N, C-alpha and C positions, 0 to 999 in steps of 0.2 A: 349554150353561154344558161349560166347555172346561177340561181340569185339566191337569197339567206333572204323569206320575206316571214311575215308574220297576221297570224291570222284573229281577231278581237269574238272570243268563244263570251254569252253574254256582255256581263256591262264590264268590267273591266281586267278579262283574264287572255290571253295572250297565246296559243299553240305559233311555236315555229316552226321550219320548216325551210329542206332543199326543191326550188327549181326550175326546174331545169326544162328549156326549147332549145330548138333551132335558130344559129344563129341572123338568118333569113328568114324575121317570124311575118308569113303573114296569113291571121284567123281566117282561112277559107274551109270550104263543108270536109278536106279529107282531112286536115289541120283538126280538125272539134273531138276529137281524144283526146283523154291522157289516161297516164295508170300513174295511180295512183299507190304507195305502198303503206302494207302497215302493219308497225310491227307489233311483237308482243307484251308482255310484262312476267318481270323486269327488263327494260329496256327502253331502246329507243330508233333512232331515226336511221341507225349505220344499221339496224339488226345483224343477227349470227354471224360472226366474221366478218364483218365490215360488206353479208350479202347485198346489202340496197344498194352502197355506196358504188359497188361492182358494176348493181346492173342498172344503177342512171350511165354512166358511160355505156354501155352496151348494147343499152335501147337509143341513145343520144347519137349514135351512128347509123342506126337504125332511122334517124330524122322522128322519132318520141317522144311527146314533151312526157317529161314524169313531174312524180310531189311524192316526197317523202316527208315524212310531220312530226314534229312529237308531239303521245302525247298527256295533259296535263297532269303535270305532276312524272315526266322522264324526260329526262333529255335536258334542253336548250327552253320547254317548254314553259308556263308557270305549274304552279299548283305542288304540291307536296305528294313524294308519292303517297304515302298511309293513305290521301281521300280520294287515289286511282278506284277509281269499281265500275263493272257494266256500263251503267246510267249513268256513269259522269265521260268513260271510251265511244259511248254509243250519242252522246251531243259532242262531241270530239268529229268524230267521224261524221256526223250530218255536218256539224260548218262547215266540215273540208269540202266537200260536197255541192252546199251551197256556195261557197266560195267559186269552187271552179264553173259552175253556173253562170255564176253572175259575170263570168269572163270570155263566153261564149263555147265552154265546152258542154257537148250533148252525148257524147260518148268515154263510156271508164269500162279499163283492166285493170283489177287488183290484183296484185300480188301480193300474199301474206305469211308471213313469218310468224310459223308456234300461235301462240291464242291472237293475236290477229284477226286467225279465221277464220273465228265464229264469234269475234266484231265486226268487220266485213260483213259476216252472214244473214246475221242479228238485221244486217240496217239496210240487205243486198237495196239498194235502186232500179227502181226501172230499167234505166237506164246503163244497165250493164254487160260490157259486153261478152263476160268471160270472167274465169278465177285462176287465178294463176297460188297455191294454199306449197307450203313450204314446209315436213313437217308440224302443220295445223294441229290442233292440243282442238278440242271441238266435244271428250265425252268429258265437261266439265267435275262432270261430282268428281271422277276418277287421280281427274287432273288436282283436284281439291288437296287429295289424300299425296298419291305419288308427287307433286309436287311442292305443298307449300304444308303436307301434314297434319293439316286441319283438324285434326283429329287429339293432339295429340297436341292443343296448347298451349297453357300453362295461365294458370290464372292472373299469376301477375302484368303475363300481353293481351288478357283479355281489360285486363284496369290498363291498361297504355291505352289501347285498341290499336294496338299490332305488333305482329309478330317482324321478329328478322332473318329476310332468305337470303344470300351473299350477303351483305352489305344495301339490303335496299329492308327498306322500313313496309311489309304489305296490309293489309286496312285488313279488320277484321270483318264491319262490314262487305268486302271483297270477297273474301274462303265462304261469307254464310251464303252469297248471292254463286261461287261456282255447286254450292254445294245442293242449289235446290235449280241449278240450271239445265232445261232436256232442250237441246238443239236432234233429234231424232225428226219432229216434225217440219224445223227448217227446212231440214238436206233433203226430205222427202219433197217441200214445194216447190222450189229452190228452185230446174227445170233455166241452171246453166249449164253450157260444158265448162269440166274444171278440166284443171291439171294440177297432181298430188307427185311431189316428190318427196322421202324420203328413204331414213341409213334403218337398215334391217337392223342396225348397234344402235341405235341412239337411246339412251337409257334414261331421254330428258320428258319425251314428249313419246309415248311408246307405239311403236309402230299399231301392236292391234288396232289401238283406235282407229286403222283403215278399213274393216270391217264393218264399223258403222254405215260408211261410206258407197261400200259396195251394197250393205246388207236395204240402203237407204234412194241408193241408181232410177232403180228404176230401167228407162230407156231413155235414159235421160246422159250424153255427153261425157265419161269418167275416162283422164288418164293418168294410168298410178305408171310409179315409176317406181323402182325402189331400188335400192344396192344398198349388193349383201351385205359389203364391210366398210359400207359406209358410218357414222358416227353423226352425234346430232352436228346443226349447222356445216354438214357435207364440207368439211376445211376442204377435203385433198383436192389438189389440183388440175386428176386426174376429172372428175365428178362435178367441179365449178362446172369444166368447159363443156360436159355433157347438156346440167343442166341451162346453160347458158342455148345453148343448139337449140337444143328441145325450148327454152322459153318461147327464144325469136320465132320458129316454126308459129308456136300453136296461138302466141298473137297476130301473126298474122295472118293465119288462117281464118281466127270468130271473129275477126275486122275487119 
């Protein structure tokens, strides 16, 4: 059963989300796990090539409860794209966690797309059981330059307060945050199982970022699957089938 919900953030803005749970829903101890899907930016709750829509169906077949939501400034949620920042996204993320806890969920799995990986890891709740990171963006200063060309912002854009990227308005404050953000300590301190999936031919989220995970992993459980002919979003059918199989296995293993 799938329903569209809205969650109040602050005094007047709403996050919109797709909430799916089995038809015969009884909140027992085995059901107190929620899989939360965290999209990147620019983006929305469907994520790259509708990967979150597909995962919602795949996981519902295994009777998992899932939630995929739009950050403010994205998709159907309130707010403007140019007002999206790491701070606003963190507030949205924490609001979603509180909403879930208020409804009896005690354990969480996070499936993250692109920049959503950094947002989820920055705000990791103690109730997290594991993370699935799809083409994660974690070297944020590099992403600021590689994806958004933050060093080449023209004066007119600075005055407007945003740049244009693929028909999306990207706020200057957000770019400034990316340039200063450091994820190394967060990755070292995380201590949760990670499953990472990435295409070696990804031209949007460079696969070289996986070196950060390898350097920071220590003895933590980190599983990395790279597809040698995979492009951004891994849209190929054979890659998707492999991904879904491994994601289901990984979640079952750690929950």
